[in-house]
C-alpha positions as YAML, in Angstrom:
chain: A
units: angstrom
residues:
- id: 1
  name: UNK
  ca: [-7.63, 11.56, -5.31]
- id: 2
  name: UNK
  ca: [-7.67, 9.52, -2.14]
- id: 3
  name: UNK
  ca: [-6.51, 10.97, 1.16]
- id: 4
  name: UNK
  ca: [-5.17, 8.65, 3.85]
- id: 5
  name: UNK
  ca: [-4.43, 9.75, 7.42]
- id: 6
  name: UNK
  ca: [-1.93, 7.69, 9.38]
- id: 7
  name: UNK
  ca: [-1.76, 8.14, 13.15]
- id: 8
  name: UNK
  ca: [1.54, 7.23, 14.80]
- id: 9
  name: UNK
  ca: [1.56, 7.05, 18.59]
- id: 10
  name: UNK
  ca: [4.47, 4.67, 19.20]
- id: 11
  name: UNK
  ca: [8.06, 5.50, 20.07]
- id: 12
  name: UNK
  ca: [10.29, 5.23, 16.99]
- id: 13
  name: UNK
  ca: [12.75, 2.92, 18.77]
- id: 14
  name: UNK
  ca: [10.30, 0.75, 20.76]
- id: 15
  name: UNK
  ca: [9.22, -1.47, 17.88]
- id: 16
  name: UNK
  ca: [8.77, -1.39, 14.10]
- id: 17
  name: UNK
  ca: [5.25, 0.07, 14.07]
- id: 18
  name: UNK
  ca: [6.35, 3.67, 13.49]
- id: 19
  name: UNK
  ca: [8.88, 2.67, 10.83]
- id: 20
  name: UNK
  ca: [6.32, 0.51, 9.03]
- id: 21
  name: UNK
  ca: [3.80, 3.36, 9.09]
- id: 22
  name: UNK
  ca: [6.35, 5.63, 7.40]
- id: 23
  name: UNK
  ca: [7.14, 2.94, 4.83]
- id: 24
  name: UNK
  ca: [3.42, 2.59, 4.10]
- id: 25
  name: UNK
  ca: [3.14, 6.37, 3.71]
- id: 26
  name: UNK
  ca: [5.99, 6.34, 1.21]
- id: 27
  name: UNK
  ca: [4.39, 3.61, -0.87]
- id: 28
  name: UNK
  ca: [1.04, 5.41, -0.85]
- id: 29
  name: UNK
  ca: [2.75, 8.58, -2.07]
- id: 30
  name: UNK
  ca: [4.29, 6.56, -4.91]
- id: 31
  name: UNK
  ca: [0.74, 5.58, -5.90]
- id: 32
  name: UNK
  ca: [-0.42, 9.24, -6.02]
- id: 33
  name: UNK
  ca: [-2.37, 9.02, -2.77]
- id: 34
  name: UNK
  ca: [-2.33, 12.08, -0.54]
- id: 35
  name: UNK
  ca: [-1.00, 11.12, 2.89]
- id: 36
  name: UNK
  ca: [-1.43, 12.98, 6.17]
- id: 37
  name: UNK
  ca: [0.58, 11.85, 9.18]
- id: 38
  name: UNK
  ca: [-0.67, 12.70, 12.66]
- id: 39
  name: UNK
  ca: [1.87, 12.25, 15.45]
- id: 40
  name: UNK
  ca: [0.30, 11.60, 18.83]
- id: 41
  name: UNK
  ca: [1.78, 11.09, 22.31]
- id: 42
  name: UNK
  ca: [5.08, 9.17, 22.01]
- id: 43
  name: UNK
  ca: [4.83, 9.30, 18.22]
- id: 44
  name: UNK
  ca: [5.91, 12.95, 18.33]
- id: 45
  name: UNK
  ca: [9.47, 11.65, 18.66]
- id: 46
  name: UNK
  ca: [9.17, 10.19, 15.16]
- id: 47
  name: UNK
  ca: [9.18, 13.70, 13.73]
- id: 48
  name: UNK
  ca: [12.18, 14.96, 15.70]
- id: 49
  name: UNK
  ca: [15.65, 15.26, 14.20]
- id: 50
  name: UNK
  ca: [18.32, 13.23, 15.91]
...
């Protein structure tokens, strides 16, 4: 089984990078790839509830 780590360090509302990273993670999960997401700096806001 493959393991992919995705690092997100962009604000969720600044541009589409964070959203696209989450979409990629979802597709990888659909392909039975283990995904780890590391939130760094401004990317921490991606994991917060609104």
